[in-house]
N, C-alpha and C positions, 0 to 999 in steps of 0.2 A: 778234314785236315785241320781246320781251325780249332775244333774242339780238342783235338789231340795235343795241341800246343797250349790252348787257353786253360784247360782244366788243371794240368800240372802246375802252371804258373799261379793259378788261384790257390792251390794247395800249398805251394811254397810261400806265397805271400801270407796266408793265414798262419802257417807254421812259424814264420818269422815274427809276426805280431804277437802270437801267443807266447813264444819264447821270451820276447822282450818284456811282456807283461808279467810273466812269472818271475823274471829276475827282479823287476821293480818291487813286486809284492814280497819277494823273499827278503830284500834289504829292508823294506818297511817292517816286516815281521820281526827281524832281528832288533830293530830299534823301538819296538812297542813298549818296552819298559823304561825307556829314557824319558824322564819328566823333569822339566826345569824346576828348580827350587825357588819359587817365587813367594810362597807363603809357608807359614808354620802353624800347625795345630797341635794341641796337647790334650789328652784325655785318657780316661780309663776304658779299657776294652770291655764291652758288655756282651757282644756276640761276634762270632767268626763264621764266615761261610766261604768254603772253597768250591770252585767250579772250573770246568774246562770248556772253553769256547772255540769254535772253529773260526780261524782268521781268514784263510783263503785256501781253497783246495784241500790239501792234506796238512797244511800248517795250522797248528793249534796253539792257543795261548792259555796259560794258567792264570786264573783270577782269584784273588783273595779279598773279600769284602770284610771290613772291620766296622762294627758299630761302636763308635766312641761316645762317651757321655761326659759332658762338662756342665756342671750345675744341673739345670733341668732340660737342657738341650742335647739332642743327639745328632751326631754327624756320621755320615757313611764315608769311610776312607777306603780307597781301593788301590791295591798294588797288583800289577799284571806284568807278565814276562813270557817270552816264547818258551814253549814246551819242547825241550831238547833232552837228549839222553843224559847229558852231564848236568842237568838241572838239580839244584839242591834247594828245595822250597824252604822258606823261613817258617818257623813255627811261632804262633801267637797264643798266649794263654789268657783266658778270661780273668779279669781282675788286674792285669798288669797295666801300668801307666806307660803310655807311649807318646813320643814326640815324632811327628811326621813332617817331612819337608817335601813340598810339591806344589801343585797348582789346582785351582778350582775350575771345574768344567760342569756347568749347570749347577745342580745341587749335590754334586759328587766331588770329593777331594781325591785327586790322583796323586800318589806319591811313589817315589823310587827309593829314597833313603829315609831311615828312621832310627830312633834310639829308644830302647826300653829302659825305663827308670823305675826302680822299685821303691825308692825313697823320695818320690816327687811330692811337691806340696799339693794342696787342694786342686781339683780339676780346674784347668784354665785353658781357654782357647783364644787365640789371637791371630791376627793376620798382618803380615808385613805390608801387603798391598791392600789399602783400604777400599779399593773399588769393589771387592767381593765381600759383601756383608752377609752374615748368617740371617736366617729368618728370625723375625722378632726383634731385630736390633734397629 
């Protein structure tokens, strides 16, 4: 008699916990591309790599890594966004000069907004927030 009551209650409890967790991950997944514009980098695109990563369950994110060159130094800049049906991926061409607005995470620059400039001056990288310095500086 006890198991007839306890087992359904356990199923209901775990269903509730799982449903709450899925809602939380769904909202985090929608916000994966929002990055605060704390720093600015500028450079010429040397290489582009596109990939799809699993975020949680059946939620996927699209990741585009850009290798930017300024002077002798290379920076990896990453833009990521949730993979939805209405997604229009940005296209990046090798040789274009780009200005990215985002923030540093370890040795990776995450950005959400950018500008491509075809008539930019010589490659330049700078940081508004001086706490994050590039290697070799």
